[in-house]
C-alpha positions in Angstrom: 46.5 102.3 -151.0 47.7 105.5 -149.8 47.9 106.5 -153.2 44.0 106.5 -153.8 43.5 108.3 -150.6 46.3 111.0 -151.6 44.5 111.5 -155.4 40.9 111.6 -153.5 42.4 114.3 -151.3 44.0 116.2 -154.1 40.6 115.8 -156.0 38.6 117.5 -153.2 41.2 120.1 -152.4 40.7 121.3 -156.2 37.0 121.0 -156.3 36.6 122.9 -153.3 39.2 125.8 -154.9 36.9 125.6 -157.8 33.9 126.5 -155.9 35.7 129.2 -154.1 36.9 130.8 -157.3 33.3 130.5 -158.3 31.9 132.3 -155.5 34.4 135.0 -155.3 33.9 135.7 -159.3 30.3 135.7 -158.4 30.9 138.4 -155.9 32.9 140.3 -158.1 30.7 140.2 -161.2 28.0 141.5 -158.7 29.7 144.1 -157.5 31.2 145.3 -160.7 27.9 147.6 -162.2 28.1 149.4 -158.8 31.7 150.1 -159.1 31.5 151.1 -162.8 28.2 153.6 -161.5 30.2 154.8 -158.7 32.9 156.2 -161.1 31.1 156.8 -164.0 27.3 158.1 -162.5 24.4 157.1 -164.9 26.4 155.0 -167.2 24.6 152.1 -166.2 20.6 152.5 -166.5 19.3 152.3 -162.6 16.7 149.6 -163.7 19.7 147.4 -164.7 21.3 147.9 -161.2 17.9 146.7 -159.9 17.2 143.7 -161.8 20.7 142.9 -161.8 21.5 141.3 -158.7 18.7 138.7 -159.2 20.1 138.0 -162.8 23.4 137.4 -161.6 22.2 134.9 -158.5 20.4 132.8 -161.0 23.8 132.6 -163.1 25.7 132.1 -159.7 23.1 128.8 -159.0 23.4 127.6 -162.3 27.2 127.4 -162.2 27.1 126.1 -158.3 24.7 123.2 -159.7 27.0 122.6 -162.8 30.6 122.0 -160.7 28.4 119.9 -158.7 26.9 117.8 -161.3 30.5 117.6 -162.9 32.0 116.7 -159.8 29.4 113.9 -159.3 29.7 112.4 -162.8 33.4 112.3 -162.6 33.4 110.8 -159.4 31.1 108.0 -160.6 33.1 107.4 -163.5 36.3 107.4 -161.3 34.3 104.5 -159.4 33.6 102.7 -162.5 37.1 102.4 -163.5 38.4 101.8 -160.4 35.9 99.7 -159.1 35.5 101.0 -155.6 
């Protein structure tokens, strides 16, 4: 009985760390073109810098939904196998 709760707790922690990793990665991706532009002015065209955050945020929400759908699917499969 305790093992079941321990396994669920570990799965929850892994999911939280994965979500945190994705958030940090997206923030870094959002900042990267601006860092390049600071060190190499004019290297990235200004129109790309204006549209980049919208594109990156769309990708970010896609990954958040993908992770949630994966977790939901795995959780349902786990419940079916263990008849919870």
